[in-house]
C-alpha positions in Angstrom: -1.5 15.9 7.4 -1.1 14.2 4.0 -3.3 11.5 2.4 -0.4 9.8 0.7 1.7 6.9 1.9 5.4 7.2 1.3 7.4 4.0 1.2 10.8 3.5 -0.5 9.8 0.0 -1.8 6.8 1.4 -3.7 6.8 2.0 -7.4 4.0 4.6 -7.0 2.8 6.7 -4.1 -0.3 5.2 -2.5 -3.2 7.4 -1.6 -5.0 6.8 1.7 -8.7 6.0 0.9 -11.6 4.2 2.4 -13.5 2.5 -0.5 -15.5 -0.6 -0.6 -14.5 -3.4 -3.0 -14.7 -7.1 -3.6 -12.0 -9.7 -4.0 -13.2 -12.2 -6.6 -11.8 -15.7 -7.2 -13.1 -19.1 -8.3 -16.8 -19.1 -7.1 -16.1 -16.7 -4.2 -16.6 -13.0 -3.5 -15.1 -11.5 -0.4 -16.1 -8.0 0.6 -13.3 -5.7 1.7 -12.3 -2.1 2.5 -9.5 -0.5 0.4 -7.2 1.3 2.8 -4.8 2.8 0.3 -4.3 2.5 -3.5 -2.0 3.6 -6.3 -1.7 3.0 -10.0 0.2 -0.2 -9.2 -1.2 -1.6 -5.9 -3.7 -1.6 -3.1 -3.9 -2.5 0.6 -7.2 -3.9 1.7 -8.8 -5.2 4.9 -11.4 -8.0 5.1 -13.8 -8.5 8.0 -12.0 -11.6 9.1 -8.9 -13.6 8.1 -9.8 -15.3 4.8 -7.5 -17.4 2.7 -7.0 -15.6 -0.6 -5.4 -17.2 -3.6 -2.4 -15.5 -5.3 -4.3 -14.3 -8.4 -7.7 -12.6 -8.0 -9.8 -9.8 -9.4 -10.2 -6.7 -7.2 -13.5 -4.9 -8.1 -14.2 -1.5 -6.8 -17.8 -0.4 -6.0 -17.8 2.0 -9.0 -17.3 -0.9 -11.4 -13.6 -0.8 -12.1 -12.0 -4.3 -11.9 -8.3 -5.0 -11.8 -6.4 -8.2 -12.1 -4.5 -8.4 -8.8 -1.7 -10.5 -7.4 -1.5 -11.0 -3.6 1.9 -9.9 -2.4 1.5 -10.3 1.3 -1.1 -10.9 4.1 -1.1 -9.8 7.8 -4.2 -11.0 9.5 -7.2 -9.4 7.7 -5.0 -7.0 5.7 -3.8 -8.0 2.2 -1.4 -6.2 -0.2 -2.0 -6.6 -3.9 -0.2 -5.5 -7.0 -2.6 -4.4 -9.7 -2.6 -4.7 -13.5 -2.1 -1.2 -14.9 -5.4 -1.1 -16.8 -8.8 -1.6 -15.3 -11.5 -3.4 -17.0 -15.2 -2.4 -16.6 -18.4 -4.4 -16.5 -20.7 -4.0 -19.5 -22.8 -1.1 -18.1 -19.9 1.0 -16.9 -18.0 0.2 -20.2 -20.8 1.6 -22.2 -21.0 4.7 -20.1 -17.2 5.1 -20.4 -17.5 4.9 -24.2 -20.2 7.6 -24.1 -18.1 9.8 -21.9 -15.1 9.2 -24.2 -17.2 10.4 -27.2 -18.4 13.4 -25.1 -14.9 14.4 -24.1 -13.9 14.4 -27.8 -16.9 16.5 -28.8 -17.0 19.1 -26.0 -15.1 20.9 -23.2 -13.8 19.0 -20.2 -16.1 20.3 -17.4 -19.2 18.2 -18.1 -17.4 14.9 -18.7 -15.5 15.4 -15.4 -18.8 15.9 -13.6 -20.2 12.7 -15.1 -17.1 10.8 -14.2 -17.3 11.9 -10.6 -21.0 11.1 -10.4 -20.6 7.6 -11.7 -17.4 6.9 -9.7 -15.0 6.4 -12.5 -12.4 7.8 -10.2 -12.0 4.4 -8.5 -9.4 4.1 -11.2 -6.6 6.3 -9.8 -4.9 6.7 -13.2 -8.1 8.0 -14.6 -8.5 10.4 -11.7 -4.9 11.7 -12.2 -5.6 12.4 -15.9 -8.8 14.2 -15.1 -7.1 16.4 -12.4 -4.7 17.5 -15.1 -7.9 18.5 -17.0 -7.1 20.2 -20.3 -3.4 19.4 -20.2 -4.3 15.7 -19.7 -7.2 15.7 -22.1 -5.5 13.5 -24.7 -4.4 11.0 -22.0 -8.0 10.9 -20.6 -9.4 10.2 -24.1 -6.9 7.4 -24.6 -7.6 5.8 -21.2 -11.4 5.9 -21.7 -11.1 4.4 -25.1 -8.8 1.6 -23.8 -11.2 0.7 -20.9 -14.4 0.8 -23.0 -13.1 -0.6 -26.3 -12.7 -4.3 -25.1 -16.5 -4.4 -24.5 -17.4 -2.8 -27.9 
C-alpha cells in the first residue's frame, strides 16, 4: 500500500500524512489536521465546518508557513494550493541558517539528523532534497539559505 495520492489533475504527487497545522487569517487561528501534502498543495480537515477566506497562511507544527489559496471545501475538508517556498518564524529561521552553515562546513549526516529532530521536514521540498542526500546537497543548501535569509 502506497502513501502517495495519484490524481491526474495534480501538478505534484501528494503524500498521505497526518500532521497538525494551523490556518491563519485576519485575527483568527483555526487548528487543522493535514491529510495529504505536496510541494504545491495540501488537503486539511478542521474539527468542524469553518468559513475560511480564499487567501490564508498554513503553518505546520514544525514552524514552516506557506501562503495558501483555498481551492475547494467539502464539509470540514479544505484543499489549498501552496506557495512554492515556505517562510519560517524567527526561531526556526535562525536554526535553518545555522543548519545551512553546518551543511556547507561538514558532511550531510549530522545536518539531516538536526533537521529531522527540529521537524524541518514539514517542508516537503526540503525533505525531498535531504533524501537525495549528497546528490541533492547543493539544492539543500540553496533551499535553507532561501528560507532563512529573509529573516537575516
